[in-house]
N, C-alpha and C positions, 0 to 999 in steps of 0.2 A: 353210459355214451358220452350223455353232455358232458361229465366233470373230464373225461377223456378227453374230448375236442378244446374243453376251457384250456385243460391243461398243455394239449398240445400248441395253441393257441399262444397261451405265457411262453413253451418251449424255444416256439420260431422269434416272439417277438425278444425273447433274452441274446437269443444267439444273433438276431439282428441289432439291435443294440449294440449286443457286444461287440462285430466288428464293426459300427458307425465309431464306440468309443475309441478300439482302435488306433479306428484310420483317424479320429480326431489325435491323438496323442503322440500320431506320426506327422502328423500337420502343422502338431503347437511344438515339438522337437526342433521342425523344420526352420518354422518362423523363427522359435528361439535362436536356431542356431546362427543366422543369419542377419538376427539381431541381435546378436551380441559380437560378428563379425562387423557389421557394421560401426557399434559403438566403438570397439576398439580403432578400426581406419579413424572415426572419427577423433579419436583422442590423441591420437596419434599425427594428426593434421595440425600443422603449424599456426595456421590462419587461426582455425577453432580455438586454439591457447589462445593465442593474443585477442581475440575474440572477447575469452573469458574473462581475461586478466579486465581488459578494457571497461566490461559490462562491469566487472567488481571494484574497480575506480570509480567508475560513471557514480554508480550506486554510494560507494563512496563519499563524493563530492556533493552527491544530492541530501545526503543527512547532512552534512556540514550546511552545506547553504539554507537547509533549512531550522538550523539549528541556530543560525547567523541569523537567519531573518528572525525569528522568534524574540532573540537577543536585542534586535536593531528596536522590534516593535517595545519590548519592555521597557527602554534605554528614552524612548521616544516618547512614551506615556511620562515617565519619571521627570524629565526634563522641562515636559511643553511649561512652557510660563505664560500662555493667552488666560489665564482664569486669572491669573495674580495679578498679570496686567488689568483686567477687567476690573479687579474689586479696586486695589488701589487706585485706579483712574477716578471709579466712583467714590472713594472716601476723601479723594484731594476734589471732586466735585462737590460736594456735599461740603467740605471744610471751608473752601472757597466760598460757597454762600451763607456760610455761618460768620464768618468773617465781614462780609458782606453785609450783611443785615446789622453785626456786632457794628459798625463803623457808620454805616446810615441814623441805627439809632443813638450812638453816641455823638452826629450832628444835629439831633433835633434836640 
């Protein structure tokens, strides 16, 4: 008896779930068809095609800008002469001090 009730309940659940599955399949098919129709409509839209091309160009320009910024930054670092100027100025100052001391020593 208990087994029959459980079996009957499981059978009812199976029927209900099968109906639910079939309903969801129909809904999904309808939504899929609607999606495909909208997708086709969008692909045929002139404005969408232009926007897509402009987005591609924009992305390409962004990549070029990034590459150019990196190139410029690298060249700036390569051509930064300030440390050299600082070093040379210090050496000239030191050399001048040595010359002044040398001249003072020769006078005395």
